C-alpha positions in Angstrom: 0.1 0.1 0.0 1.3 3.4 -1.0 2.5 5.6 1.8 0.7 8.7 -0.2 -2.9 9.1 -0.1 -3.1 10.7 -3.3 -0.6 11.1 -6.0 -1.1 14.5 -8.1 0.8 15.4 -11.3 0.7 19.6 -11.5 2.0 20.6 -14.7 3.3 24.0 -15.1 3.4 24.2 -11.5 6.4 26.5 -10.9 4.6 28.8 -12.5 2.3 31.6 -10.6 -0.9 30.0 -10.0 0.9 26.4 -10.1 3.1 26.9 -7.5 0.7 28.8 -5.1 -1.5 25.8 -5.6 1.2 23.4 -4.8 1.9 25.3 -1.5 -1.3 25.2 -0.5 -2.0 21.6 -1.2 0.9 20.5 0.9 -0.1 22.8 3.7 -3.4 21.0 3.7 -2.9 17.4 2.5 0.5 16.8 3.8 0.4 12.9 3.0 -0.4 13.7 -0.7 2.7 13.3 -3.1 3.2 15.9 -5.7 4.8 15.5 -8.9 6.0 18.7 -10.8 6.6 18.8 -14.8 7.7 22.3 -15.7 9.8 23.4 -18.5 11.0 26.1 -16.6 10.5 28.7 -19.2 11.0 32.4 -18.0 7.7 32.3 -15.9 8.6 29.4 -13.9 10.6 29.3 -10.9 11.6 26.4 -8.5 12.0 29.3 -5.7 8.4 29.6 -5.8 8.0 26.1 -4.2 8.1 25.9 -0.6 11.8 24.8 0.6 10.3 22.2 3.4 8.4 20.7 0.6 11.1 20.5 -2.0 13.1 18.7 0.7 11.0 15.7 1.5 9.8 12.6 -0.3 6.2 14.3 -0.6 7.5 16.5 -3.8 9.3 15.4 -6.9 10.2 17.6 -10.0 10.8 16.6 -13.4 12.3 19.0 -16.0 10.6 18.7 -19.3 8.2 20.0 -21.8 4.3 18.8 -21.8 4.7 18.2 -25.6 6.9 15.2 -25.1 4.7 12.1 -25.1 7.0 9.7 -23.4 7.7 11.8 -20.3 4.3 12.8 -19.9 2.9 9.2 -20.4 5.2 8.0 -17.8 4.3 10.7 -15.3 0.4 10.4 -15.9 0.8 6.7 -15.4 1.9 7.5 -11.7 -0.6 9.8 -11.0 -4.2 9.8 -9.8 -5.1 12.9 -10.5 -3.7 15.4 -13.2 -3.9 19.3 -12.7 -2.9 20.7 -15.8 -1.6 24.4 -15.4 1.3 24.6 -18.2 0.8 27.2 -20.8 2.1 30.0 -22.4 0.2 33.0 -20.7 0.9 36.5 -21.5 -1.4 38.6 -23.8 1.1 41.3 -25.3 3.6 38.6 -26.0 1.4 36.3 -27.8 0.9 39.2 -30.1 4.5 39.5 -31.2 5.7 35.7 -30.9 2.5 33.4 -31.0 3.8 30.5 -32.4 4.8 29.2 -29.1 1.4 29.7 -27.6 -0.3 27.0 -29.8 2.6 24.5 -29.7 2.6 24.6 -25.7 -1.4 25.3 -25.1 -2.8 23.3 -27.6 -0.3 20.8 -28.8 0.9 20.3 -25.0 -2.7 20.0 -24.0 -3.4 17.0 -26.5 -0.4 15.3 -25.3 -1.3 15.4 -21.6 -5.2 14.6 -22.4 -3.9 11.6 -24.6 -1.8 10.3 -21.4 -4.7 10.7 -19.2 -6.8 8.6 -21.8 -4.4 5.8 -22.1 -3.2 5.8 -18.5 -6.5 6.4 -16.6 -6.7 9.0 -13.7 -9.4 9.8 -11.2 -9.6 13.4 -12.2 -8.2 15.8 -14.8 -8.5 19.3 -14.0 -8.1 21.8 -17.0 -7.1 25.2 -16.2 -8.3 27.5 -18.9 -9.0 30.9 -18.6 -11.5 33.9 -18.5 -9.6 35.3 -21.7 -11.5 32.7 -24.1 -14.5 34.6 -23.5 -13.2 38.0 -24.9 -15.2 41.1 -23.9 -18.2 40.9 -21.9 -21.5 40.7 -23.9 -23.4 39.7 -20.8 -23.2 41.0 -17.1 -22.2 38.9 -15.4 -20.1 36.4 -17.8 -21.4 33.0 -17.0 -20.1 29.6 -18.4 -22.6 29.7 -21.5 -21.1 33.3 -22.5 -19.9 32.8 -26.3 -16.0 32.1 -26.8 -14.9 35.2 -28.4 -11.2 35.0 -27.7 -9.4 38.4 -28.9 -5.8 37.7 -28.7 -3.6 34.7 -30.0 -3.0 33.7 -26.3 -6.9 33.7 -25.9 -7.5 31.8 -28.7 -4.8 29.1 -28.0 -6.6 28.6 -24.6 -9.9 28.7 -26.4 -8.4 25.8 -28.5 -7.2 23.7 -25.2 -10.3 24.2 -23.8 -12.5 22.9 -26.5 -10.0 20.3 -27.0 -10.5 19.1 -23.4 -14.3 19.4 -24.0 -14.1 16.9 -26.8 -12.0 14.5 -25.0 -14.8 14.4 -22.2 -17.5 13.8 -24.8 -15.3 11.2 -27.1 -12.8 9.4 -24.7 -15.0 10.0 -21.3 -12.1 11.6 -19.7 -13.1 12.5 -16.3 -12.4 16.2 -16.6 -13.4 19.4 -15.2 -12.6 22.7 -17.0 -12.1 25.8 -14.8 -11.9 29.1 -16.0 -10.2 31.5 -13.5 -10.8 35.1 -14.1 -7.6 37.8 -13.5 -5.6 36.0 -10.7 -3.1 38.2 -8.8 -1.0 37.5 -5.8 2.4 36.3 -4.3 4.9 35.3 -7.2 3.2 36.5 -10.2 5.6 37.6 -12.9 6.3 41.0 -13.6 4.5 41.1 -17.0 1.3 41.2 -15.4 -0.3 44.3 -14.5 -0.6 44.3 -10.7 2.9 43.1 -9.9 4.2 45.5 -12.9 2.1 48.5 -11.1 3.9 47.5 -7.5 7.3 47.0 -8.8 7.3 50.1 -10.7 5.7 52.1 -7.7 8.7 50.6 -5.2 11.3 51.9 -7.9 9.7 55.4 -8.2 8.9 54.4 -12.1 5.7 55.6 -14.2 2.9 52.9 -13.9 2.0 52.3 -17.6 -1.9 52.4 -18.2 -2.6 51.1 -21.5 -5.2 53.6 -23.4 -7.4 55.3 -20.8 -7.3 52.5 -18.4 -10.9 52.0 -18.1 -10.7 48.1 -19.5 -11.8 46.4 -16.2 -11.3 42.8 -14.8 -12.5 40.6 -12.2 -9.7 40.3 -10.0 -9.1 36.9 -8.0 -6.6 36.8 -5.3 -4.6 33.3 -5.9 -5.3 31.5 -2.4 -9.1 32.1 -3.5 -8.3 30.1 -6.6 -6.7 27.7 -4.6 -9.4 27.2 -2.4 -11.5 26.3 -5.1 -9.3 24.0 -7.1 -9.3 22.3 -3.6 -12.9 22.0 -3.5 -13.0 20.5 -7.2 -10.3 17.9 -6.2 -12.5 16.9 -3.2 -16.0 17.3 -4.6 -18.6 14.4 -5.5 -17.3 13.4 -8.7 -20.9 12.8 -10.1 -21.3 16.8 -9.5 -18.4 17.9 -11.1 -17.1 15.6 -14.0 -17.9 17.1 -17.3 -18.6 20.6 -16.1 -16.8 23.9 -16.7 -16.5 26.4 -13.8 -15.7 30.3 -13.9 -13.9 31.2 -11.0 -14.3 35.1 -9.9 -15.5 37.5 -7.7 -18.7 38.8 -9.2 -17.3 42.3 -9.4 -14.8 44.1 -11.6 -12.5 47.1 -11.2 -11.0 49.2 -13.9 -7.0 48.9 -14.6 -6.6 52.7 -13.8 -8.3 52.1 -10.2 -6.0 49.4 -9.8 -2.9 51.5 -10.3 -4.4 54.2 -8.2 -5.0 51.6 -5.1 -1.5 50.7 -5.5 0.0 54.1 -5.5 -2.2 55.1 -2.7 -1.2 52.0 -0.5 2.5 52.8 -1.2 2.1 56.8 -0.4 3.0 57.6 -4.0 1.4 60.3 -6.0 -1.1 60.1 -8.8 1.3 61.8 -11.2 3.2 58.5 -11.4 0.6 57.0 -13.8 1.7 57.2 -17.5 -0.8 56.5 -20.2 0.4 55.0 -23.6 -1.7 53.6 -26.7 -3.9 50.6 -26.0 -2.6 47.5 -27.2 -4.2 45.4 -29.8 -6.6 42.9 -28.8 -7.6 44.7 -25.8 -10.7 43.1 -23.9 -12.8 45.9 -22.4 -14.6 44.2 -19.7 -14.5 40.8 -17.7 -16.6 40.2 -14.7 -17.7 36.5 -13.7 -20.9 34.8 -12.6 -20.1 33.0 -9.5 -23.8 31.3 -9.5 -22.3 27.7 -10.6 -19.2 27.9 -8.5 -21.4 28.6 -5.5 -23.8 25.6 -6.5 -21.6 23.1 -7.4 -18.5 23.8 -5.0 -20.1 25.9 -2.2 -17.5 28.5 -2.6 -16.9 32.1 -3.3 -14.1 34.4 -3.1 -13.3 35.4 0.5 -10.2 37.9 0.1 -11.3 41.5 -0.8 -9.4 43.3 -3.7 -8.2 45.6 -0.7 -6.7 43.1 1.2 -5.5 41.0 -1.6 -3.5 44.0 -2.9 -2.3 44.5 0.8 -1.0 40.9 0.8 0.7 41.4 -2.7 2.4 44.2 -1.9 3.8 42.9 1.2 5.2 39.9 -0.8 7.1 42.3 -3.5 8.4 44.5 -0.6 10.0 42.0 1.2 10.9 39.9 -1.8 13.1 42.2 -3.7 15.6 39.5 -4.7 12.9 37.4 -5.9 11.7 40.0 -8.5 15.0 41.8 -9.5 16.2 39.0 -11.8 12.7 39.7 -14.0 13.6 43.5 -14.5 15.1 43.2 -17.9 11.7 41.3 -19.1 9.3 43.9 -17.5 11.1 46.6 -19.6 10.6 44.4 -22.7 6.9 43.0 -22.0 5.5 45.2 -19.1 5.3 48.5 -20.7 
């Protein structure tokens, strides 16, 4: 009999949401074994994983790409549950260098899903994205909202999302598709808006606002996302298998107001806001329906935007060495 209660394969778990989820699972379920597969691209960082976890037998890291069937098949065969985070995930970068997005997000997802068909697992959790919806045409956006991706990144995620749906229908893959809205929190790469704003303010540099800053998002603190995924892993399978579930707060805040909040919390002047032209493929509004997540998971976000921003700011204030290595990328993609 295995010494581990469950074995989880986490793809892309050295990235932002994945690493927060791994640390959460280890805190809550110390008798679980975690297998981490990550290519360690610029967005993957093993420093995000708790040292206490990395130093014991409940964690095993495999350096590799999800597009490699032999490696993926071997790891899926060892797992009870697969949580598939691995993806290229930056809208702006996808506009100028889009091939890798389709290779990783679509072909990589096909490889992982095929492995789960050939080596059956209890549960396959696919991490999609609210970006697949495009701009909101309904308020709030529920899981039946049309998919109108507006960037190559969003299109690649929509392709992966629908690929998993087809595997549910064709191969009875025991999967759940999760569409998180805009996550933020500790260990997020500086290419994303909130850490970009925080680090800019900490360096007394301008905060870049695309367009007029009125594009709004449903901002979800990453710890709330981890709790929701926990609920999915431990839910009645009959309730969740085959379902697509949004994760959001049910309210939205514009990017300009996020910038203002960051400056206020760091006691910096609003004159640090710097407006530039809007980027192509900009989504003007995202706001999630919370009905289905409440009904199926008995889950709703608990951490307010102000509290989440405070926690996030404290991380970047106290972990300068963590983010200083990414400054050159911030200059390239973050403006």
